[in-house]
DRENDO-1510 file (C-alpha; in Angstrom, 1 decimal, always signed):
<recs>
REC; n; res; u; v; w
REC; 1; MET; +0.2; -0.1; +0.0 .
REC; 2; GLY; +1.2; +3.5; -0.7 .
REC; 3; ARG; +1.9; +6.0; +1.9 .
REC; 4; SER; -0.3; +9.1; +2.3 .
REC; 5; ARG; +1.2; +12.3; +2.1 .
REC; 6; SER; +1.2; +14.9; +4.7 .
REC; 7; PRO; -0.1; +18.3; +4.0 .
REC; 8; PRO; +2.8; +20.5; +3.8 .
REC; 9; ASP; +4.1; +22.7; +6.6 .
REC; 10; PRO; +2.7; +26.3; +6.0 .
REC; 11; VAL; +5.1; +28.6; +4.4 .
REC; 12; VAL; +6.8; +31.4; +7.1 .
REC; 13; ASP; +5.3; +34.6; +5.6 .
REC; 14; ASN; +7.0; +37.5; +7.8 .
REC; 15; LEU; +5.5; +40.1; +6.1 .
REC; 16; LYS; +1.9; +38.7; +6.1 .
REC; 17; PRO; -0.9; +40.6; +8.3 .
REC; 18; ALA; -3.5; +38.1; +9.9 .
REC; 19; LEU; -7.1; +37.7; +8.0 .
REC; 20; PRO; -8.2; +41.2; +8.2 .
REC; 21; TYR; -11.8; +40.9; +7.4 .
REC; 22; THR; -13.2; +40.6; +10.6 .
REC; 23; ALA; -16.2; +42.3; +12.4 .
REC; 24; GLY; -15.5; +45.9; +13.1 .
REC; 25; ALA; -12.8; +46.2; +9.8 .
REC; 26; LEU; -12.7; +49.8; +8.2 .
REC; 27; LEU; -11.8; +49.8; +4.2 .
REC; 28; LYS; -11.4; +52.7; +2.6 .
REC; 29; VAL; -12.5; +51.8; -0.8 .
REC; 30; GLN; -12.7; +53.6; -4.0 .
REC; 31; GLN; -15.0; +52.5; -7.3 .
REC; 32; HIS; -13.3; +50.7; -9.7 .
REC; 33; ILE; -13.7; +49.6; -13.6 .
REC; 34; PRO; -13.0; +45.8; -13.4 .
REC; 35; PRO; -11.2; +44.2; -16.3 .
REC; 36; PRO; -13.3; +42.4; -19.0 .
REC; 37; PRO; -14.0; +38.7; -18.3 .
REC; 38; TYR; -11.4; +36.4; -18.7 .
REC; 39; GLY; -9.9; +32.5; -18.1 .
REC; 40; SER; -10.8; +29.0; -18.8 .
REC; 41; SER; -14.9; +30.0; -19.6 .
REC; 42; GLY; -14.4; +30.0; -23.0 .
REC; 43; TYR; -13.6; +33.6; -23.1 .
REC; 44; ARG; -11.5; +34.9; -25.9 .
REC; 45; ARG; -7.8; +35.5; -26.0 .
REC; 46; PRO; -5.4; +37.2; -25.3 .
REC; 47; PHE; -6.4; +37.6; -21.8 .
REC; 48; PRO; -4.9; +40.1; -19.4 .
REC; 49; ARG; -2.3; +38.0; -17.7 .
REC; 50; THR; -0.6; +34.8; -17.6 .
REC; 51; HIS; -0.9; +31.7; -15.3 .
REC; 52; MET; +2.1; +31.0; -13.5 .
REC; 53; ARG; +2.8; +27.7; -13.0 .
REC; 54; ASP; +5.6; +28.0; -11.0 .
REC; 55; TYR; +4.0; +30.8; -8.5 .
REC; 56; GLN; +5.6; +29.6; -5.7 .
REC; 57; ARG; +9.3; +30.5; -7.1 .
REC; 58; TYR; +8.4; +33.6; -5.1 .
REC; 59; GLY; +9.0; +32.0; -1.8 .
REC; 60; THR; +5.9; +33.5; +0.2 .
REC; 61; PRO; +2.3; +34.7; -0.7 .
REC; 62; SER; +2.9; +38.3; +0.2 .
REC; 63; LEU; +6.2; +38.7; -2.3 .
REC; 64; CYS; +4.0; +36.6; -4.7 .
REC; 65; CYS; +1.4; +39.2; -4.5 .
REC; 66; LEU; +3.7; +42.4; -4.4 .
REC; 67; ALA; +5.0; +41.2; -7.8 .
REC; 68; ASN; +2.2; +40.4; -9.5 .
REC; 69; PRO; -0.8; +43.3; -8.9 .
REC; 70; PRO; -4.2; +42.9; -9.8 .
REC; 71; THR; -5.0; +43.8; -13.5 .
REC; 72; GLU; -4.8; +47.6; -13.8 .
REC; 73; THR; -7.8; +49.1; -15.9 .
REC; 74; PRO; -8.8; +52.8; -17.0 .
REC; 75; PRO; -9.4; +54.8; -13.9 .
REC; 76; HIS; -12.9; +55.4; -13.2 .
REC; 77; PRO; -14.4; +58.6; -14.5 .
REC; 78; TYR; -16.4; +59.6; -11.4 .
REC; 79; PRO; -15.0; +57.4; -8.5 .
REC; 80; LYS; -16.8; +57.6; -5.3 .
REC; 81; MET; -14.9; +57.0; -2.2 .
REC; 82; TRP; -16.5; +55.2; +1.2 .
REC; 83; THR; -15.3; +53.8; +4.1 .
REC; 84; LEU; -16.8; +50.2; +4.2 .
REC; 85; ILE; -17.5; +48.7; +7.8 .
REC; 86; ILE; -17.4; +44.9; +8.1 .
REC; 87; ASP; -20.6; +43.7; +10.1 .
REC; 88; ASP; -19.9; +40.2; +10.3 .
REC; 89; GLN; -18.1; +36.9; +8.3 .
REC; 90; ILE; -19.9; +34.9; +5.9 .
REC; 91; ALA; -17.4; +32.6; +4.7 .
REC; 92; CYS; -13.4; +33.7; +5.6 .
REC; 93; SER; -10.8; +32.1; +6.5 .
REC; 94; ASP; -6.7; +31.9; +5.4 .
REC; 95; GLY; -6.5; +29.7; +2.0 .
REC; 96; ARG; -10.1; +29.7; +1.2 .
REC; 97; GLY; -10.1; +32.0; -2.0 .
REC; 98; ALA; -12.5; +35.0; -2.0 .
REC; 99; GLN; -13.6; +36.0; +1.6 .
REC; 100; VAL; -17.2; +37.2; +2.3 .
REC; 101; VAL; -18.7; +39.3; +4.3 .
REC; 102; THR; -21.5; +41.5; +5.7 .
REC; 103; CYS; -20.8; +45.3; +5.6 .
REC; 104; HIS; -22.3; +48.6; +5.5 .
REC; 105; PHE; -21.0; +51.9; +4.3 .
REC; 106; GLU; -20.4; +54.5; +6.9 .
REC; 107; GLY; -23.4; +56.8; +7.4 .
REC; 108; ARG; -25.6; +54.1; +5.7 .
REC; 109; GLU; -26.4; +51.3; +8.4 .
REC; 110; ALA; -29.6; +50.9; +7.1 .
REC; 111; ILE; -28.5; +49.1; +3.9 .
REC; 112; GLN; -26.8; +46.2; +4.5 .
REC; 113; LEU; -24.3; +44.7; +1.6 .
REC; 114; VAL; -22.4; +41.6; +1.0 .
REC; 115; ALA; -19.1; +41.9; -0.2 .
REC; 116; LYS; -16.9; +39.4; -1.9 .
REC; 117; ILE; -13.2; +40.4; -1.6 .
REC; 118; PHE; -10.7; +38.8; -3.7 .
REC; 119; ASP; -7.7; +39.2; -2.1 .
REC; 120; PRO; -5.0; +36.8; -3.1 .
REC; 121; LEU; -2.7; +36.8; -0.3 .
REC; 122; TYR; -5.3; +34.8; +1.6 .
REC; 123; TYR; -5.6; +32.0; -1.1 .
REC; 124; ASN; -4.4; +28.9; -1.0 .
REC; 125; TRP; -0.7; +29.2; -1.4 .
REC; 126; ASN; -0.3; +25.4; -1.6 .
REC; 127; GLY; -2.7; +24.4; -4.3 .
REC; 128; ASP; -2.0; +23.9; -8.0 .
REC; 129; PHE; -3.1; +27.5; -8.9 .
REC; 130; ASP; -1.5; +30.8; -9.3 .
REC; 131; ILE; -3.1; +33.0; -6.4 .
REC; 132; THR; -2.9; +36.1; -8.0 .
REC; 133; TYR; -4.2; +35.0; -11.2 .
REC; 134; VAL; -7.4; +33.3; -9.9 .
REC; 135; ALA; -8.2; +36.1; -7.5 .
REC; 136; ASP; -8.2; +38.3; -10.6 .
REC; 137; GLU; -9.9; +35.8; -13.1 .
REC; 138; GLU; -12.6; +35.6; -10.2 .
REC; 139; TYR; -13.2; +39.5; -9.8 .
REC; 140; ALA; -13.2; +39.9; -13.7 .
REC; 141; CYS; -15.9; +37.0; -14.3 .
REC; 142; GLU; -18.0; +37.7; -11.4 .
REC; 143; ALA; -18.4; +41.4; -11.9 .
REC; 144; ALA; -19.0; +40.8; -15.4 .
REC; 145; ALA; -21.6; +38.3; -14.2 .
REC; 146; PHE; -23.4; +41.0; -12.4 .
REC; 147; GLN; -23.0; +44.0; -15.0 .
REC; 148; ARG; -24.8; +41.6; -17.0 .
REC; 149; LEU; -27.4; +40.9; -14.8 .
REC; 150; ARG; -27.8; +44.7; -14.2 .
REC; 151; ASP; -28.9; +45.2; -17.6 .
REC; 152; ILE; -31.6; +42.5; -17.1 .
REC; 153; LYS; -34.4; +45.5; -17.4 .
REC; 154; ASP; -33.5; +45.6; -21.1 .
REC; 155; ALA; -33.6; +41.7; -21.4 .
REC; 156; ASP; -36.5; +41.6; -23.9 .
REC; 157; ARG; -34.7; +44.5; -25.9 .
REC; 158; MET; -32.1; +42.2; -26.2 .
REC; 159; GLY; -33.7; +39.4; -27.3 .
REC; 160; TYR; -34.1; +37.4; -24.4 .
REC; 161; PRO; -37.6; +37.5; -23.8 .
REC; 162; GLY; -38.8; +36.6; -20.4 .
REC; 163; VAL; -35.7; +36.6; -18.5 .
REC; 164; GLN; -36.7; +40.0; -16.5 .
REC; 165; GLU; -40.2; +38.6; -15.4 .
REC; 166; ALA; -38.7; +35.2; -14.7 .
REC; 167; LEU; -35.9; +36.6; -12.5 .
REC; 168; GLU; -37.2; +39.3; -11.0 .
REC; 169; GLY; -37.0; +39.5; -7.3 .
REC; 170; SER; -34.7; +36.6; -7.0 .
REC; 171; ILE; -31.1; +37.8; -7.8 .
REC; 172; PRO; -29.4; +40.6; -5.5 .
REC; 173; THR; -28.8; +44.0; -6.5 .
REC; 174; TYR; -25.0; +45.2; -7.7 .
REC; 175; HIS; -23.3; +47.8; -6.0 .
REC; 176; GLN; -20.6; +48.3; -8.1 .
REC; 177; SER; -17.0; +47.1; -8.0 .
REC; 178; TRP; -14.3; +48.6; -5.8 .
REC; 179; THR; -10.6; +48.6; -4.6 .
REC; 180; TRP; -8.7; +49.5; -1.5 .
REC; 181; GLU; -5.6; +49.8; -0.1 .
REC; 182; THR; -4.2; +47.7; +2.1 .
REC; 183; ARG; -0.6; +47.2; +3.9 .
REC; 184; LEU; +2.0; +44.4; +4.6 .
REC; 185; LEU; +3.5; +44.2; +7.9 .
REC; 186; ASP; +6.8; +46.4; +6.3 .
REC; 187; GLY; +4.3; +49.0; +5.6 .
REC; 188; GLN; +4.3; +48.3; +1.6 .
REC; 189; CYS; +1.1; +48.6; -0.1 .
REC; 190; ARG; -1.3; +46.3; -2.0 .
REC; 191; ASP; -4.1; +46.7; -4.0 .
REC; 192; VAL; -7.2; +44.5; -3.3 .
REC; 193; ARG; -10.5; +44.3; -5.7 .
REC; 194; LEU; -14.1; +43.6; -4.1 .
REC; 195; ILE; -17.5; +44.0; -5.6 .
REC; 196; LEU; -20.8; +44.7; -3.7 .
REC; 197; MET; -24.3; +43.1; -3.7 .
REC; 198; SER; -27.2; +43.5; -1.5 .
REC; 199; TYR; -27.4; +41.4; +1.4 .
REC; 200; ILE; -30.3; +38.3; +1.5 .
REC; 201; PRO; -31.5; +38.0; +4.7 .
REC; 202; TYR; -32.8; +34.6; +4.7 .
REC; 203; PRO; -31.9; +31.1; +5.2 .
REC; 204; SER; -30.0; +29.2; +2.4 .
REC; 205; MET; -31.3; +25.9; +1.3 .
REC; 206; LYS; -28.1; +24.2; +2.9 .
REC; 207; SER; -28.8; +25.5; +6.0 .
REC; 208; ILE; -32.0; +24.4; +6.1 .
REC; 209; ILE; -31.4; +20.8; +5.2 .
REC; 210; GLU; -28.3; +20.9; +7.8 .
REC; 211; SER; -30.7; +21.9; +10.6 .
REC; 212; GLY; -33.3; +19.5; +10.1 .
REC; 213; LYS; -35.9; +22.1; +9.5 .
REC; 214; ALA; -36.5; +20.7; +5.8 .
REC; 215; ARG; -38.1; +17.7; +7.5 .
REC; 216; THR; -41.1; +20.6; +8.6 .
REC; 217; ILE; -41.4; +21.4; +5.1 .
REC; 218; PRO; -44.4; +19.6; +3.3 .
REC; 219; ALA; -43.0; +17.4; +0.6 .
REC; 220; GLU; -44.7; +19.7; -2.0 .
REC; 221; THR; -43.4; +22.8; -0.7 .
REC; 222; ARG; -39.8; +21.3; -0.9 .
REC; 223; MET; -40.2; +20.3; -5.0 .
REC; 224; ARG; -41.7; +23.7; -5.5 .
REC; 225; LEU; -38.5; +25.2; -4.0 .
REC; 226; LEU; -36.2; +22.8; -5.9 .
REC; 227; ALA; -37.9; +23.3; -9.2 .
REC; 228; ARG; -37.6; +27.2; -8.4 .
REC; 229; ALA; -33.8; +26.9; -7.8 .
REC; 230; LEU; -33.4; +25.1; -11.1 .
REC; 231; GLU; -35.6; +27.5; -12.9 .
REC; 232; ILE; -33.1; +30.5; -11.4 .
REC; 233; TYR; -30.3; +28.5; -12.5 .
REC; 234; CYS; -31.5; +27.6; -16.2 .
REC; 235; TRP; -33.0; +31.1; -16.7 .
REC; 236; LEU; -29.1; +32.5; -15.7 .
REC; 237; ARG; -27.6; +30.2; -17.9 .
REC; 238; TYR; -29.9; +31.4; -21.2 .
REC; 239; PHE; -29.2; +35.1; -20.2 .
REC; 240; GLY; -25.4; +34.0; -20.4 .
REC; 241; VAL; -24.3; +34.1; -16.5 .
REC; 242; ASP; -23.2; +30.2; -16.0 .
REC; 243; GLN; -22.6; +29.5; -12.5 .
REC; 244; HIS; -20.9; +26.2; -13.5 .
REC; 245; GLU; -22.3; +24.3; -11.0 .
REC; 246; PHE; -25.7; +24.1; -8.8 .
REC; 247; ARG; -25.2; +24.4; -5.1 .
REC; 248; ASN; -28.0; +24.6; -2.4 .
REC; 249; ALA; -25.9; +27.2; -0.5 .
REC; 250; GLN; -26.5; +29.6; -3.4 .
REC; 251; TYR; -30.1; +29.6; -3.3 .
REC; 252; HIS; -32.2; +31.5; +0.0 .
REC; 253; GLY; -35.9; +30.7; +0.6 .
REC; 254; ARG; -38.0; +33.6; +1.8 .
REC; 255; PRO; -39.8; +32.6; +4.9 .
REC; 256; ARG; -43.7; +33.9; +4.9 .
REC; 257; ALA; -44.4; +36.0; +7.7 .
REC; 258; GLY; -46.7; +35.0; +10.0 .
REC; 259; ALA; -47.1; +31.5; +8.2 .
REC; 260; SER; -46.8; +28.4; +10.6 .
REC; 261; ARG; -43.1; +26.6; +10.5 .
REC; 262; ALA; -44.8; +23.8; +8.4 .
REC; 263; SER; -45.9; +26.4; +5.6 .
REC; 264; ARG; -43.7; +29.7; +6.4 .
REC; 265; PHE; -42.0; +29.4; +2.4 .
REC; 266; ARG; -43.9; +31.2; -0.3 .
REC; 267; PRO; -45.7; +29.3; -2.9 .
REC; 268; LEU; -44.5; +30.0; -6.6 .
REC; 269; LYS; -47.4; +32.3; -7.6 .
REC; 270; GLY; -46.8; +35.6; -6.3 .
REC; 271; PRO; -43.3; +36.8; -4.6 .
REC; 272; ARG; -40.6; +34.9; -5.6 .
REC; 273; SER; -39.9; +32.0; -3.4 .
REC; 274; THR; -36.0; +31.6; -3.3 .
REC; 275; GLN; -33.4; +34.3; -4.3 .
REC; 276; LEU; -29.7; +33.8; -5.2 .
REC; 277; LEU; -26.8; +35.3; -2.7 .
REC; 278; VAL; -23.4; +35.0; -3.7 .
REC; 279; ASP; -21.6; +32.6; -6.5 .
REC; 280; LEU; -23.2; +33.8; -9.9 .
REC; 281; VAL; -19.8; +32.8; -11.3 .
REC; 282; ARG; -17.6; +30.1; -9.8 .
</recs>
């Protein structure tokens, strides 16, 4: 029998700060124009950057990120600048890839947002993929997906009849793409890209299943929820936004106010019963 390999020891990176995307953190953000989408999803070459097979030659994530900053794009013609305050973590850890948090703009506490932060310093250094390439590619593709969905009001005119009606109320609002400047422990600066979208405060299908609450929902309602999630997925594909996978963590059910536990979710007629949250593109 072959011997199993132990995971590699974490690399010592004396310039890398602890994960900064925690509750209470302040990010000074500025509007940013993302690069066109690119990568392995059928986009036309040439790409704005090359995937480095030997990205670990830099020795540490910090040095790799300094040597390979995000793709430069033309400056935003009317850049807004805000202080973004992180409220809580949704999916955050060193090595997971994009960090996802709830947040709000300073002075606008009533408008809850979700930020997806594409910081390559906290991507998986011991993986098979260039952390700077992957972070930049994901930012470009996901920003393009939200920009596409922002045009959904014109879907009929664009030759996609029925899309606006089918997806209305089921996708988060896009709140633009942003960049912020952070520092390594020695004071060197880095730019980090992020996108903002509206926060959907409803449980995901995954959390409903894992909590055991799915058993309290009638089978007919569960089938309607699944049918609606698949319908959203198909309409997105038709409109040119491909999630690359169908995951129950991406779909959130909206409970019906005042309803009993057994019938808390809205039927398909009337307001939509599920909403898409974060990963519109892989």
